C-alpha positions in Angstrom: 75.9 104.3 104.3 78.5 106.2 106.3 78.7 106.4 110.1 80.0 109.8 111.3 80.4 111.6 114.5 77.7 114.0 115.4 78.2 117.8 115.5 78.7 119.4 118.9 78.9 116.2 121.0 82.1 115.9 123.1 84.1 112.8 122.3 84.5 111.9 126.0 80.7 111.6 126.5 79.8 110.3 123.0 78.3 106.8 122.7 77.7 104.5 119.8 74.0 105.5 119.9 75.1 109.1 119.2 76.7 108.4 115.8 74.9 109.8 112.8 74.3 107.9 109.6 74.5 109.6 106.2 74.4 108.3 102.6 77.3 108.9 100.2 75.7 112.1 99.1 75.7 113.4 102.7 72.0 113.0 103.4 71.3 112.5 107.1 69.5 109.1 107.4 69.6 108.2 111.1 71.0 109.2 114.5 69.7 111.5 117.2 72.1 114.3 116.5 73.1 116.3 113.4 76.1 114.8 111.6 79.5 116.6 111.6 79.8 119.7 109.4 82.6 117.9 107.6 80.3 115.4 106.0 81.1 116.8 102.5 84.8 116.1 103.0 84.3 112.5 104.2 81.7 111.6 101.6 83.6 113.2 98.7 86.7 111.0 99.5 84.5 107.9 99.8 82.9 108.6 96.5 86.1 109.4 94.7 88.2 106.5 96.1 86.5 103.1 95.9 89.5 101.6 97.8 88.7 103.8 100.8 86.2 102.5 103.3 87.2 104.6 106.4 88.2 108.2 106.9 89.5 110.2 109.9 89.6 114.0 110.3 91.3 115.5 113.4 92.7 118.7 114.7 95.7 117.0 116.2 98.1 119.7 117.5 101.3 119.0 115.6 99.6 118.2 112.3 97.7 121.4 112.6 101.0 123.3 113.4 102.7 121.8 110.4 99.6 122.6 108.2 100.3 126.3 108.8 103.2 126.0 106.3 103.0 125.0 102.7 105.5 122.2 102.6 104.7 118.5 102.6 105.8 116.7 105.8 108.3 114.0 105.1 109.1 110.7 106.8 112.0 110.5 109.2 111.5 106.8 110.1 110.8 103.7 107.8 107.3 103.0 109.1 106.2 106.6 108.2 107.0 105.9 104.5 103.6 104.1 103.9 101.7 107.4 104.4 103.6 109.8 102.2 103.3 112.1 100.4 101.5 114.2 102.9 100.5 117.3 100.9 99.1 120.6 102.3 95.6 121.6 101.1 95.1 125.4 100.9 92.8 126.9 103.5 89.1 127.0 102.5 86.1 127.2 104.8 85.6 124.1 106.9 82.6 122.0 106.0 82.5 123.3 102.4 82.4 121.5 99.1 85.5 123.5 98.3 87.6 121.9 101.1 86.1 118.5 100.1 87.2 118.9 96.5 90.7 120.1 97.5 91.2 117.1 99.9 90.1 114.7 97.1 92.5 116.4 94.7 95.5 116.4 97.2 94.9 112.7 98.1 94.9 111.7 94.5 94.3 108.1 93.5 96.3 106.5 96.3 97.2 109.1 99.0 96.5 108.2 102.6 96.9 111.6 104.4 96.8 115.3 103.8 97.2 118.4 106.0 94.5 121.1 105.8 96.1 124.5 106.1 95.2 126.2 109.4 92.8 123.3 110.2 94.1 119.8 110.8 94.6 116.6 108.9 92.5 114.1 106.9 93.4 110.5 106.6 91.9 107.4 104.9 92.3 103.7 104.5 90.8 100.4 103.4 89.3 100.1 106.9 89.2 101.9 110.2 92.5 100.3 111.3 94.3 101.5 108.2 92.8 105.0 108.5 93.8 105.2 112.1 97.3 104.0 111.3 97.6 106.8 108.8 96.3 109.3 111.4 98.8 108.1 114.1 101.8 108.1 111.8 100.9 111.4 110.2 100.8 113.0 113.7 104.1 111.2 114.5 105.7 112.7 111.3 104.5 116.1 112.3 105.8 115.8 115.9 109.2 114.4 114.7 109.7 117.1 112.1 108.6 119.9 114.4 111.0 119.0 117.2 113.9 118.1 114.8 113.5 121.6 113.2 113.5 123.2 116.6 116.7 121.4 117.5 118.2 122.2 114.1 118.8 118.6 113.1 115.9 117.9 110.8 116.9 115.4 108.2 114.1 113.4 106.5 114.7 110.1 105.0 116.4 110.2 101.6 113.9 109.7 98.7 115.6 106.4 97.6 115.1 105.1 101.1 111.4 106.2 101.0 111.0 104.5 97.6 112.6 101.3 98.9 110.4 101.2 102.0 107.3 101.8 99.9 108.3 98.9 97.6 108.7 96.6 100.7 105.4 97.7 102.1 103.7 97.1 98.8 105.2 93.6 98.7 104.1 93.0 102.3 107.7 92.6 103.3 108.2 95.5 105.6 109.6 94.9 109.0 
């Protein structure tokens, strides 16, 4: 079973009792309100990735701005390396099986975050803490890259630094 936010209920007034429950095929099982229209995207990732137990989809401002381009966002600080690559999924209609399939494809077997062109971001993890960390660091990457480009001093981490950080993270030795 999957707990998902309901459609059309403002986050500020939402309570735990408002949350919708669906199965992995997206069938609405419980909850007083219709589930989010993005059920296909969340459930497609959960079905495709047995390691993923939590997903987050947002329309965070800077991730959405950076999703208007076609380039992956890149890490500028060591902690961001855990969440790359952050690919851009081509625009398709929100809530569709098409966008769900494209997100699954872009995440691949071990991706944590993607941008959805002209839409927002989608992140995942082994639990909600990990999915939220991916969400927070993806937005941080988007903010940092945006402002660095505005200032004309954008310089992402070199790939060898990214690879070294990913190895430390995988060995649970990151600072």
